[in-house]
VEXVEXNU-50906 format. One record per atom (N, C-alpha, C): residue in one letter; x, y, z; atom name. Coordinates in Angstrom, 3 decimals. Layout:
<pts>
<'a' <X Y Z> 'CA'>
...
</pts>
This chain:
<pts>
<'m' <136.661 134.752 95.727> 'N'>
<'m' <136.503 133.576 94.882> 'CA'>
<'m' <135.013 133.291 94.705> 'C'>
<'t' <134.596 133.031 93.493> 'N'>
<'t' <133.192 132.762 93.220> 'CA'>
<'t' <132.921 131.269 93.245> 'C'>
<'a' <131.685 130.951 93.579> 'N'>
<'a' <131.283 129.536 93.614> 'CA'>
<'a' <131.148 129.028 92.183> 'C'>
<'p' <131.455 127.749 91.972> 'N'>
<'p' <131.299 127.201 90.619> 'CA'>
<'p' <129.827 127.177 90.222> 'C'>
<'t' <129.599 127.369 88.964> 'N'>
<'t' <128.236 127.337 88.439> 'CA'>
<'t' <127.758 125.891 88.376> 'C'>
<'p' <126.566 125.619 88.941> 'N'>
<'p' <126.076 124.237 88.866> 'CA'>
<'p' <125.781 123.861 87.421> 'C'>
<'p' <125.907 122.583 87.093> 'N'>
<'p' <125.626 122.164 85.716> 'CA'>
<'p' <124.143 122.359 85.395> 'C'>
<'a' <123.872 122.635 84.148> 'N'>
<'a' <122.491 122.818 83.710> 'CA'>
<'a' <121.753 121.490 83.823> 'C'>
<'p' <120.471 121.528 84.212> 'N'>
<'p' <119.722 120.274 84.268> 'CA'>
<'p' <119.607 119.676 82.870> 'C'>
<'p' <119.552 118.360 82.789> 'N'>
<'p' <119.460 117.732 81.464> 'CA'>
<'p' <118.153 118.112 80.769> 'C'>
<'a' <118.236 118.297 79.485> 'N'>
<'a' <117.042 118.599 78.698> 'CA'>
<'a' <116.124 117.378 78.692> 'C'>
<'q' <114.840 117.633 78.669> 'N'>
<'q' <113.868 116.546 78.667> 'CA'>
<'q' <112.904 116.730 77.493> 'C'>
<'p' <113.395 116.566 76.280> 'N'>
<'p' <112.544 116.852 75.124> 'CA'>
<'p' <111.354 115.911 74.979> 'C'>
<'r' <111.413 114.732 75.579> 'N'>
<'r' <110.320 113.773 75.413> 'CA'>
<'r' <109.371 113.775 76.608> 'C'>
<'n' <109.578 114.661 77.561> 'N'>
<'n' <108.716 114.733 78.731> 'CA'>
<'n' <107.717 115.871 78.547> 'C'>
<'p' <106.442 115.557 78.261> 'N'>
<'p' <105.466 116.615 78.002> 'CA'>
<'p' <105.144 117.461 79.236> 'C'>
<'l' <105.506 116.991 80.431> 'N'>
<'l' <105.245 117.767 81.641> 'CA'>
<'l' <106.402 118.711 81.972> 'C'>
<'h' <107.532 118.548 81.298> 'N'>
<'h' <108.710 119.358 81.604> 'CA'>
<'h' <108.419 120.838 81.345> 'C'>
<'g' <108.672 121.650 82.355> 'N'>
<'g' <108.472 123.086 82.216> 'CA'>
<'g' <107.068 123.564 82.526> 'C'>
<'l' <106.140 122.650 82.755> 'N'>
<'l' <104.768 123.040 83.081> 'CA'>
<'l' <104.594 123.157 84.585> 'C'>
<'t' <103.859 124.153 84.994> 'N'>
<'t' <103.542 124.265 86.410> 'CA'>
<'t' <102.289 123.457 86.713> 'C'>
<'l' <102.125 123.105 87.958> 'N'>
<'l' <100.912 122.404 88.368> 'CA'>
<'l' <99.691 123.290 88.102> 'C'>
<'e' <99.852 124.576 88.295> 'N'>
<'e' <98.747 125.504 88.030> 'CA'>
<'e' <98.317 125.449 86.567> 'C'>
<'a' <99.278 125.397 85.657> 'N'>
<'a' <98.958 125.313 84.232> 'CA'>
<'a' <98.232 124.015 83.908> 'C'>
<'i' <98.636 122.920 84.545> 'N'>
<'i' <98.001 121.622 84.306> 'CA'>
<'i' <96.559 121.632 84.801> 'C'>
<'v' <96.349 122.092 86.035> 'N'>
<'v' <94.994 122.121 86.602> 'CA'>
<'v' <94.103 123.049 85.794> 'C'>
<'t' <94.622 124.198 85.397> 'N'>
<'t' <93.843 125.149 84.609> 'CA'>
<'t' <93.443 124.545 83.266> 'C'>
<'a' <94.380 123.879 82.598> 'N'>
<'a' <94.078 123.252 81.306> 'CA'>
<'a' <93.026 122.164 81.458> 'C'>
<'l' <93.128 121.349 82.506> 'N'>
<'l' <92.143 120.286 82.725> 'CA'>
<'l' <90.765 120.875 83.015> 'C'>
<'a' <90.716 121.913 83.840> 'N'>
<'a' <89.428 122.526 84.178> 'CA'>
<'a' <88.795 123.165 82.940> 'C'>
<'e' <89.603 123.769 82.092> 'N'>
<'e' <89.063 124.366 80.866> 'CA'>
<'e' <88.599 123.300 79.880> 'C'>
<'h' <89.344 122.212 79.792> 'N'>
<'h' <89.007 121.153 78.828> 'CA'>
<'h' <87.788 120.340 79.274> 'C'>
<'y' <87.807 119.882 80.520> 'N'>
<'y' <86.754 118.993 81.007> 'CA'>
<'y' <85.648 119.724 81.760> 'C'>
<'g' <85.959 120.851 82.380> 'N'>
<'g' <85.029 121.488 83.299> 'CA'>
<'g' <85.171 120.824 84.669> 'C'>
<'w' <84.803 121.558 85.722> 'N'>
<'w' <84.994 121.030 87.080> 'CA'>
<'w' <84.151 119.788 87.343> 'C'>
<'d' <82.918 119.747 86.827> 'N'>
<'d' <82.058 118.580 87.077> 'CA'>
<'d' <82.674 117.300 86.517> 'C'>
<'e' <83.092 117.356 85.259> 'N'>
<'e' <83.689 116.168 84.637> 'CA'>
<'e' <85.035 115.840 85.267> 'C'>
<'l' <85.796 116.845 85.610> 'N'>
<'l' <87.081 116.608 86.274> 'CA'>
<'l' <86.857 115.902 87.604> 'C'>
<'g' <85.831 116.305 88.352> 'N'>
<'g' <85.492 115.654 89.612> 'CA'>
<'g' <85.000 114.229 89.430> 'C'>
<'r' <84.372 113.947 88.287> 'N'>
<'r' <83.949 112.561 88.006> 'CA'>
<'r' <85.141 111.683 87.633> 'C'>
<'r' <86.053 112.242 86.864> 'N'>
<'r' <87.221 111.469 86.434> 'CA'>
<'r' <88.217 111.239 87.566> 'C'>
<'i' <88.394 112.250 88.421> 'N'>
<'i' <89.272 112.132 89.591> 'CA'>
<'i' <88.451 112.625 90.786> 'C'>
<'p' <87.819 111.710 91.503> 'N'>
<'p' <86.908 112.120 92.581> 'CA'>
<'p' <87.639 112.634 93.832> 'C'>
<'l' <88.020 113.884 93.774> 'N'>
<'l' <88.668 114.556 94.897> 'CA'>
<'l' <87.792 115.729 95.317> 'C'>
<'r' <87.703 115.983 96.606> 'N'>
<'r' <86.867 117.087 97.087> 'CA'>
<'r' <87.286 118.435 96.518> 'C'>
<'c' <88.571 118.601 96.254> 'N'>
<'c' <89.015 119.885 95.700> 'CA'>
<'c' <88.450 120.118 94.299> 'C'>
<'f' <87.962 119.061 93.628> 'N'>
<'f' <87.350 119.191 92.315> 'CA'>
<'f' <85.821 119.146 92.378> 'C'>
<'t' <85.257 118.625 93.464> 'N'>
<'t' <83.809 118.419 93.515> 'CA'>
<'t' <83.085 119.371 94.454> 'C'>
<'s' <83.766 119.898 95.456> 'N'>
<'s' <83.112 120.753 96.443> 'CA'>
<'s' <83.698 122.161 96.368> 'C'>
<'d' <82.959 123.086 95.780> 'N'>
<'d' <83.403 124.471 95.614> 'CA'>
<'d' <84.800 124.524 94.991> 'C'>
<'p' <84.966 123.967 93.779> 'N'>
<'p' <86.300 123.843 93.184> 'CA'>
<'p' <86.877 125.187 92.737> 'C'>
<'s' <88.170 125.289 92.853> 'N'>
<'s' <88.909 126.423 92.303> 'CA'>
<'s' <90.343 125.965 92.061> 'C'>
<'v' <91.028 126.702 91.231> 'N'>
<'v' <92.424 126.356 90.947> 'CA'>
<'v' <93.243 126.471 92.229> 'C'>
<'s' <93.044 127.539 92.989> 'N'>
<'s' <93.881 127.742 94.180> 'CA'>
<'s' <93.654 126.663 95.236> 'C'>
<'s' <92.396 126.256 95.479> 'N'>
<'s' <92.165 125.205 96.472> 'CA'>
<'s' <92.717 123.870 95.984> 'C'>
<'s' <92.622 123.631 94.695> 'N'>
<'s' <93.169 122.394 94.133> 'CA'>
<'s' <94.682 122.355 94.268> 'C'>
<'l' <95.328 123.485 94.012> 'N'>
<'l' <96.788 123.536 94.122> 'CA'>
<'l' <97.245 123.275 95.547> 'C'>
<'k' <96.556 123.839 96.513> 'N'>
<'k' <96.925 123.617 97.917> 'CA'>
<'k' <96.895 122.136 98.256> 'C'>
<'f' <95.830 121.453 97.832> 'N'>
<'f' <95.697 120.031 98.118> 'CA'>
<'f' <96.722 119.208 97.333> 'C'>
<'l' <96.843 119.467 96.053> 'N'>
<'l' <97.704 118.648 95.204> 'CA'>
<'l' <99.182 118.788 95.559> 'C'>
<'r' <99.588 119.940 96.031> 'N'>
<'r' <100.991 120.124 96.415> 'CA'>
<'r' <101.349 119.322 97.659> 'C'>
<'k' <100.348 119.006 98.469> 'N'>
<'k' <100.585 118.234 99.698> 'CA'>
<'k' <100.337 116.745 99.515> 'C'>
<'t' <99.766 116.340 98.374> 'N'>
<'t' <99.301 114.971 98.207> 'CA'>
<'t' <99.870 114.382 96.915> 'C'>
<'p' <101.035 113.737 96.999> 'N'>
<'p' <101.694 113.229 95.785> 'CA'>
<'p' <100.846 112.253 94.965> 'C'>
<'w' <100.097 111.352 95.609> 'N'>
<'w' <99.321 110.376 94.836> 'CA'>
<'w' <98.232 111.082 94.028> 'C'>
<'a' <97.650 112.138 94.570> 'N'>
<'a' <96.610 112.873 93.842> 'CA'>
<'a' <97.233 113.659 92.688> 'C'>
<'r' <98.403 114.215 92.932> 'N'>
<'r' <99.091 114.947 91.871> 'CA'>
<'r' <99.415 114.013 90.712> 'C'>
<'e' <99.838 112.794 91.015> 'N'>
<'e' <100.129 111.820 89.951> 'CA'>
<'e' <98.885 111.531 89.119> 'C'>
<'k' <97.733 111.422 89.763> 'N'>
<'k' <96.485 111.185 89.027> 'CA'>
<'k' <96.169 112.355 88.100> 'C'>
<'v' <96.373 113.565 88.590> 'N'>
<'v' <96.108 114.761 87.785> 'CA'>
<'v' <97.071 114.821 86.598> 'C'>
<'e' <98.335 114.552 86.850> 'N'>
<'e' <99.317 114.552 85.755> 'CA'>
<'e' <98.994 113.467 84.733> 'C'>
<'g' <98.551 112.305 85.208> 'N'>
<'g' <98.171 111.223 84.299> 'CA'>
<'g' <96.985 111.603 83.429> 'C'>
<'l' <95.988 112.255 84.019> 'N'>
<'l' <94.835 112.696 83.236> 'CA'>
<'l' <95.252 113.759 82.227> 'C'>
<'y' <96.162 114.626 82.607> 'N'>
<'y' <96.652 115.649 81.686> 'CA'>
<'y' <97.337 115.001 80.484> 'C'>
<'l' <98.183 113.989 80.731> 'N'>
<'l' <98.840 113.287 79.634> 'CA'>
<'l' <97.823 112.580 78.747> 'C'>
<'f' <96.788 111.993 79.355> 'N'>
<'f' <95.716 111.352 78.589> 'CA'>
<'f' <95.020 112.387 77.706> 'C'>
<'m' <94.729 113.560 78.276> 'N'>
<'m' <94.076 114.621 77.511> 'CA'>
<'m' <94.937 115.028 76.316> 'C'>
<'l' <96.242 115.153 76.517> 'N'>
<'l' <97.132 115.510 75.414> 'CA'>
<'l' <97.106 114.456 74.311> 'C'>
<'r' <97.134 113.168 74.714> 'N'>
<'r' <97.076 112.088 73.711> 'CA'>
<'r' <95.773 112.142 72.927> 'C'>
<'e' <94.670 112.351 73.624> 'N'>
<'e' <93.372 112.424 72.949> 'CA'>
<'e' <93.327 113.612 71.982> 'C'>
<'q' <93.890 114.733 72.386> 'N'>
<'q' <93.908 115.902 71.504> 'CA'>
<'q' <94.755 115.632 70.267> 'C'>
<'r' <95.901 114.948 70.453> 'N'>
<'r' <96.753 114.613 69.306> 'CA'>
<'r' <96.037 113.660 68.354> 'C'>
<'r' <95.326 112.684 68.927> 'N'>
<'r' <94.589 111.738 68.082> 'CA'>
<'r' <93.507 112.454 67.297> 'C'>
<'g' <92.811 113.354 67.950> 'N'>
<'g' <91.774 114.120 67.258> 'CA'>
<'g' <92.352 114.987 66.159> 'C'>
<'q' <93.503 115.586 66.406> 'N'>
<'q' <94.164 116.407 65.398> 'CA'>
<'q' <94.628 115.545 64.236> 'C'>
<'a' <95.161 114.354 64.525> 'N'>
<'a' <95.630 113.459 63.467> 'CA'>
<'a' <94.456 113.025 62.572> 'C'>
<'r' <93.306 112.784 63.188> 'N'>
<'r' <92.125 112.395 62.403> 'CA'>
<'r' <91.677 113.541 61.487> 'C'>
<'r' <91.733 114.772 61.992> 'N'>
<'r' <91.327 115.916 61.181> 'CA'>
<'r' <92.301 116.163 60.053> 'C'>
<'d' <93.588 115.875 60.295> 'N'>
<'d' <94.612 116.110 59.267> 'CA'>
<'d' <94.605 115.032 58.193> 'C'>
<'a' <94.053 113.862 58.500> 'N'>
<'a' <94.097 112.742 57.558> 'CA'>
<'a' <93.110 112.919 56.421> 'C'>
</pts>
C-alpha cells in the first residue's frame, strides 16, 4: 500500500519572496547595493567585515530577525525598481 500524496502547497502569486532562496536574495542585494551600502543599510558584521554570500547565509539562517531585515530590504529594492521602470515607461 502506498502512502497518500500530500496536498500541494497553496500558490502564492502575490508573494514576491515565494520561490526565492535566501542566497538569491543576498546575491541580488549585494549586486544592487554593493557590500558597503548593504552594510550601511543593515549594519551586520556579515555585511561589513570581510563580507561574502556564504558567511552572510550562515548568519542569516540562524538569526530570524536579521533575515527579516534582509527580506524587507529586498522588497524595498523591488518596489524602487518598479517605480523607476514605471517612470521610464511613462
